[in-house]
C-alpha positions in Angstrom: -1.7 3.9 -51.1 -5.0 2.9 -52.6 -3.5 -0.4 -53.4 -3.2 -1.9 -50.4 -6.2 -0.9 -49.2 -7.8 -2.0 -51.6 -5.9 -5.6 -51.2 -6.8 -6.0 -46.6 -10.6 -5.1 -47.8 -10.9 -7.7 -50.0 -8.8 -9.9 -47.3 -11.6 -8.8 -44.3 -13.9 -9.4 -46.2 -12.8 -12.8 -47.6 -11.9 -14.1 -43.4 -15.5 -12.7 -43.0 -17.2 -15.0 -45.5 -15.2 -18.1 -44.2 -16.3 -17.2 -40.0 -19.9 -17.4 -41.5 -19.2 -20.7 -43.5 -17.3 -22.0 -40.6 -19.9 -20.8 -38.0 -23.3 -22.2 -39.8 -21.4 -25.6 -41.2 -20.7 -25.6 -36.7 -25.0 -24.8 -36.2 -25.9 -27.2 -38.8 -23.7 -30.5 -37.1 -24.6 -29.0 -33.3 -28.7 -29.5 -34.7 -28.0 -32.9 -36.3 -26.2 -33.7 -32.6 -29.5 -32.3 -30.9 -31.8 -34.0 -33.3 -30.4 -37.4 -32.7 -30.5 -36.9 -29.3 -33.5 -36.6 -29.2 -34.5 -39.2 -31.3 -32.5 -41.7 -29.2 -34.3 -40.8 -26.3 -38.1 -40.8 -28.2 -36.6 -44.1 -29.4 -36.0 -45.9 -26.5 -39.3 -44.5 -25.0 -41.4 -45.5 -28.0 -39.7 -48.4 -30.0 -41.8 -47.2 -32.6 -41.3 -48.2 -36.6 -42.8 -44.2 -37.4 -39.1 -43.3 -34.8 -37.1 -46.2 -37.0 -37.5 -44.1 -40.5 -37.4 -41.1 -39.2 -34.0 -41.5 -37.7 -33.2 -43.8 -41.0 -33.8 -40.4 -42.5 -31.8 -38.7 -40.5 -29.1 -40.7 -40.5 -29.5 -40.7 -44.4 -28.8 -36.4 -44.5 
């Protein structure tokens, strides 16, 4: 009985960890998409070298 419960808690913590990691990755991807969209809007409004370098640095990441 004790072994089963420890295995279960281990499994629960592992799955929880995976969920947290996955949500963090999703959040990062969403953030990247949003920043790209904003930068594109800025880029279309005013075509300056500053925004180009900013876009390049984000694409590099």
